[in-house]
C-alpha positions as CSV (number, residue, x, y, z in Angstrom):
1,M,27.1,-20.7,-9.9
2,A,23.9,-22.0,-11.7
3,N,26.0,-23.7,-14.4
4,Y,27.7,-25.9,-11.8
5,Y,24.4,-27.5,-10.9
6,N,24.7,-29.3,-14.3
7,K,28.1,-30.8,-13.5
8,D,28.9,-34.0,-11.5
9,L,30.2,-32.1,-8.4
10,Y,31.0,-35.3,-6.5
11,K,33.3,-36.5,-9.3
12,I,35.0,-33.1,-9.4
13,L,36.0,-33.6,-5.7
14,N,36.6,-37.4,-6.2
15,L,33.8,-38.3,-3.8
16,N,30.7,-40.5,-3.6
17,F,27.2,-39.0,-3.4
18,D,26.9,-40.2,0.2
19,S,30.1,-38.6,1.4
20,S,29.9,-36.8,4.8
21,S,30.6,-33.1,5.3
22,D,34.0,-33.9,6.9
23,E,34.9,-36.0,3.8
24,I,33.9,-33.1,1.6
25,K,36.1,-30.7,3.6
26,A,39.0,-33.0,3.5
27,A,38.8,-33.7,-0.2
28,Y,38.5,-30.0,-1.0
29,R,41.5,-29.1,1.2
30,K,43.6,-31.8,-0.4
31,L,42.8,-30.8,-4.0
32,A,42.9,-27.0,-3.3
33,R,46.6,-27.4,-2.2
34,L,47.4,-28.9,-5.6
35,Y,45.6,-26.4,-7.8
36,H,45.7,-23.2,-5.8
37,P,46.9,-20.2,-8.0
38,D,49.6,-19.4,-5.4
39,V,51.1,-22.9,-5.8
40,S,50.7,-23.4,-9.5
41,K,51.0,-20.8,-12.3
42,N,49.3,-23.1,-14.9
43,A,46.2,-21.3,-16.3
44,D,44.4,-24.6,-16.6
45,N,45.0,-25.2,-12.9
46,A,43.5,-21.9,-12.0
47,D,40.3,-22.9,-13.8
48,K,40.4,-26.3,-12.0
49,F,40.7,-24.5,-8.7
50,K,37.7,-22.3,-9.5
51,E,35.7,-25.5,-10.4
52,L,36.8,-27.1,-7.1
53,K,35.7,-24.0,-5.1
54,E,32.3,-23.9,-6.7
55,A,31.7,-27.6,-6.2
56,Y,32.7,-27.3,-2.5
57,E,30.5,-24.3,-1.9
58,I,27.4,-26.1,-3.2
59,L,28.1,-29.4,-1.5
60,I,29.1,-28.1,1.9
61,N,25.9,-26.1,2.3
62,E,23.1,-28.3,3.5
63,E,20.3,-26.5,1.5
64,S,22.2,-26.2,-1.8
65,R,23.4,-29.8,-1.6
66,K,19.9,-31.1,-1.0
67,K,18.7,-29.2,-4.0
68,Y,21.5,-30.5,-6.2
69,D,20.9,-34.1,-5.0
70,V,17.2,-33.8,-5.8
71,L,17.9,-32.5,-9.3
72,H,20.3,-35.2,-10.1
73,G,18.5,-38.2,-8.4
74,F,21.1,-38.6,-5.6
75,Y,18.6,-37.7,-2.9
76,R,16.4,-40.7,-3.9
77,E,19.5,-42.9,-3.9
78,K,20.3,-41.7,-0.4
79,L,16.8,-42.5,0.9
80,K,17.0,-45.9,-0.7
81,K,20.4,-46.6,0.8
82,N,19.3,-45.4,4.3
83,Y,16.2,-47.6,4.0
84,E,18.2,-50.7,3.1
85,E,20.6,-50.0,5.9
86,R,17.8,-49.7,8.5
87,Q,16.2,-52.8,7.1
88,K,19.4,-54.7,7.4
89,K,19.9,-53.5,11.0
90,S,16.3,-54.5,11.9
91,K,16.8,-57.9,10.4
92,T,20.0,-58.4,12.4
93,K,18.3,-57.3,15.5
94,Y,15.4,-59.6,14.7
95,D,17.7,-62.6,14.2
96,S,19.5,-61.9,17.4
97,F,16.2,-61.7,19.3
98,V,15.1,-65.0,17.8
99,K,18.3,-66.9,18.7
100,K,18.0,-65.7,22.3
101,A,14.3,-66.6,22.4
102,E,15.0,-70.1,21.0
103,K,17.3,-70.9,23.9
104,K,14.4,-70.4,26.3
105,I,12.1,-72.7,24.4
106,N,12.1,-76.4,25.1
107,K,13.8,-78.6,22.5
108,D,10.6,-79.9,21.1
109,G,8.7,-76.6,20.8
110,D,8.6,-74.2,17.9
111,F,7.5,-70.6,17.6
112,S,3.8,-70.3,17.1
113,K,2.4,-68.2,14.3
114,S,1.2,-65.6,16.7
115,I,4.6,-65.2,18.3
116,N,6.2,-64.8,14.8
117,E,3.6,-62.2,13.9
118,A,4.3,-60.3,17.1
119,L,8.0,-60.3,16.4
120,D,7.4,-59.1,12.8
121,N,5.3,-56.2,14.0
122,L,7.8,-55.3,16.7
123,F,10.8,-55.1,14.3
124,Y,9.2,-54.2,10.9
125,G,6.3,-52.1,12.0
126,R,8.4,-48.9,11.7
127,K,10.1,-49.7,8.4
128,L,10.2,-47.0,5.7
129,N,7.3,-47.2,3.3
130,N,8.5,-47.6,-0.3
131,D,6.1,-44.9,-1.3
132,N,8.2,-42.3,0.5
133,L,11.0,-43.0,-2.0
134,N,8.8,-41.6,-4.7
135,K,8.0,-38.4,-2.9
136,E,9.8,-35.3,-4.2
137,I,11.0,-32.5,-1.9
138,P,9.6,-29.0,-2.7
139,I,12.2,-26.7,-4.3
140,N,11.6,-23.0,-4.3
141,G,12.1,-21.2,-7.6
142,K,15.1,-18.9,-7.9
143,D,14.7,-15.1,-8.0
144,I,15.5,-13.3,-11.3
145,N,17.4,-10.1,-11.3
146,I,17.1,-7.7,-14.3
147,D,19.1,-4.5,-14.8
148,I,16.9,-1.6,-16.1
149,T,18.0,1.9,-17.0
150,I,15.5,4.8,-16.7
151,S,15.9,8.6,-17.1
152,C,16.1,10.9,-14.2
153,F,12.7,12.3,-15.0
154,E,11.3,8.8,-15.0
155,A,12.9,8.2,-11.6
156,L,11.4,11.5,-10.3
157,N,7.9,10.9,-11.7
158,G,7.7,7.1,-11.8
159,T,7.1,5.1,-15.0
160,N,5.8,1.9,-16.5
161,R,8.1,-0.5,-18.5
162,K,7.6,-3.6,-20.5
163,V,10.3,-6.1,-19.6
164,N,11.3,-9.5,-21.1
165,I,11.9,-12.2,-18.6
166,L,13.8,-15.4,-19.4
167,H,12.7,-18.1,-16.9
168,T,15.1,-21.1,-16.5
169,Q,13.6,-24.0,-14.6
170,P,14.1,-27.8,-14.3
171,C,12.7,-29.7,-17.2
172,S,9.2,-30.9,-16.3
173,H,9.7,-34.1,-18.3
174,C,12.9,-35.5,-16.7
175,K,12.6,-33.4,-13.5
176,G,16.0,-31.9,-14.1
177,R,17.8,-35.3,-14.2
178,K,18.7,-35.0,-17.9
179,F,18.1,-38.7,-18.6
180,I,15.0,-40.9,-18.7
181,N,15.4,-44.7,-18.6
182,G,19.1,-44.2,-19.5
183,A,18.4,-42.1,-22.6
184,E,18.8,-38.4,-23.1
185,C,15.6,-36.5,-22.2
186,P,14.0,-35.6,-25.6
187,M,12.4,-32.4,-24.2
188,C,15.5,-30.6,-22.8
189,K,18.1,-32.5,-24.9
190,G,19.9,-33.6,-21.8
191,S,20.4,-30.1,-20.3
192,G,18.0,-30.7,-17.4
193,E,16.6,-27.3,-17.9
194,I,14.1,-25.5,-20.1
195,S,13.9,-21.7,-20.8
196,L,10.6,-19.8,-21.2
197,Q,10.4,-16.1,-22.3
198,K,7.7,-13.8,-21.0
199,K,6.8,-10.1,-21.4
200,I,5.2,-8.3,-18.5
201,N,4.3,-4.7,-17.7
202,V,5.9,-3.4,-14.5
203,K,5.3,-0.2,-12.5
204,I,8.4,1.7,-11.3
205,P,7.5,4.0,-8.4
206,K,8.7,7.6,-8.3
207,G,11.7,8.4,-6.3
208,V,13.8,5.4,-7.1
209,K,17.6,5.8,-7.2
210,T,20.5,4.0,-8.8
211,G,20.8,0.7,-7.0
212,S,17.2,0.6,-5.9
213,K,15.4,-2.8,-6.3
214,V,11.8,-3.1,-7.4
215,R,10.3,-6.4,-6.4
216,I,7.6,-8.1,-8.4
217,R,6.3,-11.1,-6.5
218,K,6.1,-14.6,-8.1
219,E,7.5,-13.5,-11.4
220,G,10.8,-15.3,-10.9
221,N,11.6,-18.9,-11.8
222,K,8.9,-21.4,-11.0
223,G,9.0,-23.6,-8.0
224,L,9.3,-27.4,-8.3
225,Y,7.3,-30.1,-6.6
226,G,5.1,-27.6,-4.9
227,G,7.9,-25.1,-4.0
228,K,7.3,-21.4,-4.0
229,D,7.8,-19.4,-7.2
230,G,10.7,-16.9,-7.1
231,D,10.4,-13.2,-7.4
232,L,11.5,-10.7,-10.1
233,Y,13.8,-7.9,-9.0
234,L,14.4,-4.9,-11.2
235,I,17.9,-3.4,-10.4
236,I,17.5,0.3,-11.2
237,N,20.1,2.4,-12.9
238,V,19.2,6.1,-13.3
239,E,20.7,7.5,-16.4
240,K,23.1,10.4,-15.9
241,N,21.4,13.8,-16.7
242,S,23.0,17.2,-17.2
243,Y,20.2,19.0,-15.5
244,F,18.6,16.7,-12.8
245,D,20.0,14.3,-10.2
246,I,18.9,12.8,-6.9
247,D,20.8,12.9,-3.7
248,G,19.0,11.0,-0.9
249,L,15.7,12.8,-0.6
250,D,17.0,16.0,-2.3
251,I,16.4,16.8,-6.0
252,L,19.4,18.5,-7.5
253,C,18.8,20.8,-10.5
254,N,21.3,22.6,-12.7
255,L,19.1,25.4,-14.1
256,P,20.3,27.2,-17.2
257,I,19.3,30.9,-17.5
258,S,20.2,33.7,-20.0
259,P,22.5,36.6,-19.1
260,F,19.6,39.1,-19.1
261,E,17.6,36.8,-16.7
262,A,20.6,36.7,-14.4
263,V,20.8,40.5,-14.3
264,L,17.1,41.3,-14.2
265,G,15.8,38.2,-12.3
266,T,12.9,36.0,-13.6
267,E,10.4,33.3,-12.7
268,I,10.8,29.8,-14.2
269,S,8.5,26.8,-14.2
270,L,10.3,23.7,-12.9
271,P,8.9,20.2,-13.7
272,L,8.7,18.0,-10.6
273,P,7.1,14.6,-9.6
274,N,4.0,16.4,-8.1
275,G,3.7,18.9,-10.9
276,N,5.5,22.1,-12.0
277,I,6.4,24.7,-9.4
278,L,7.4,28.3,-10.1
279,V,10.9,29.2,-9.1
280,K,11.9,32.8,-8.5
281,I,15.4,33.8,-9.6
282,P,16.5,37.0,-7.9
283,P,18.2,39.8,-9.9
284,M,22.0,39.9,-10.2
285,V,22.4,36.1,-9.5
286,S,25.8,34.6,-10.2
287,S,26.6,31.5,-12.2
288,G,27.1,28.6,-9.7
289,Q,25.0,30.3,-7.1
290,K,22.7,27.8,-5.2
291,L,19.1,28.3,-4.3
292,K,17.1,26.0,-2.0
293,I,13.4,25.3,-2.1
294,A,12.6,23.6,1.2
295,S,10.4,20.5,1.6
296,Q,9.7,20.1,-2.1
297,G,11.9,17.1,-2.7
298,L,11.2,13.3,-2.3
299,D,9.4,11.6,0.6
300,N,11.0,8.9,2.7
301,K,9.3,5.5,2.9
302,T,7.2,6.4,5.9
303,K,6.4,9.9,4.5
304,T,7.6,11.5,7.7
305,K,10.4,13.5,6.1
306,K,10.7,15.4,2.8
307,G,13.8,16.5,1.0
308,D,14.6,19.8,-0.6
309,I,15.2,21.1,-4.1
310,I,18.7,22.4,-4.6
311,I,19.0,24.6,-7.7
312,T,22.4,25.5,-9.1
313,V,22.2,28.5,-11.4
314,M,24.0,28.1,-14.8
315,I,24.3,31.3,-16.8
316,K,24.3,30.1,-20.4
317,L,25.2,32.2,-23.5
318,P,23.0,31.9,-26.6
319,Q,24.4,29.9,-29.5
320,T,23.5,32.5,-32.0
321,L,22.7,36.2,-31.9
322,S,20.7,38.4,-34.3
323,E,22.2,41.6,-35.6
324,K,19.9,43.6,-33.3
325,E,21.1,41.6,-30.2
326,K,24.7,42.1,-31.2
327,E,24.0,45.9,-31.5
328,L,22.4,45.9,-28.0
329,Y,25.4,44.1,-26.5
330,E,27.7,46.6,-28.2
331,N,25.8,49.5,-26.7
332,L,25.8,47.8,-23.3
333,K,29.6,47.4,-23.5
334,N,30.0,51.1,-24.3
335,I,27.8,52.4,-21.5
336,S,28.9,49.9,-18.8
337,S,30.9,51.4,-15.9
338,S,31.4,48.1,-14.0
339,D,34.7,46.3,-13.9
340,V,34.1,42.6,-13.3
341,R,37.9,41.9,-13.2
342,K,38.8,44.5,-10.6
343,E,39.6,41.9,-7.8
344,F,41.3,39.7,-10.4
345,N,43.6,42.4,-11.5
346,N,44.6,43.3,-7.9
347,V,45.8,39.8,-7.1
348,K,49.5,39.8,-6.2
């Protein structure tokens, strides 16, 4: 929607900058009936309808409309118009008061200077100071969202990353109005915005998951006229990993072991956020069998609950075998008395 702030939204809806909310609603409904995709199959009309919808959503919202009006100079024009209307009403009231007062004064008398001054103070004492027209309303800077991909190990252990941020903010020279004294702003070339690039180091805490947001305060777009700076949000995507995954507070691990480790059992060092832990694999374990190590997973935010480590055993065959290993497997085949397909063969 940011691009629509650069367009003349009032012109899109055939409105003036001082149109009321009811007028904005009425104009949108009238035009939407003409360009709605269900009414017209013209592709250009579909784009027009989208433009109408975006313009309406900005102008019908009080906060976004005020921001748009300030950026394009309409807010100042509204203040000026309101001031002129109040001044006109005050003058009318003043003239009416004078006419009534004149009727009560004798034919030969005039208002004294003191009476006129009193009337001036009465009706013009509250007039809007012209200096107020030059005051700008603070605009808070927009937040910036950046997608960042990290490995599962980085998610488990936490990491540091250097990120490039592209700040887009109203041009400081023309204050986002695009023109100065009727000419295109030389600094922003009439775009009303300038872009600044910045590199910062950010810390990603351990235990983040896909979809997590890491907030870095005041590293978003800069505020205008004293408004607050926006924040930077890193949207985390944890890269798919064949061996590790995160499910809530639980750490899931697909652990490859060799055939002889599955038969004889073994102990394996498992890398985790708080350091390696020793996992005991029992003898005669099956491929796909799950083992649980309780309370060794991730902490919740308040550190009142801890997840588990769920290990799925994966018996993995070696890619190559030496002649000696092949000989041993051949001997094992000859002396083995077990039938691993006994149940399979009895299926009817």
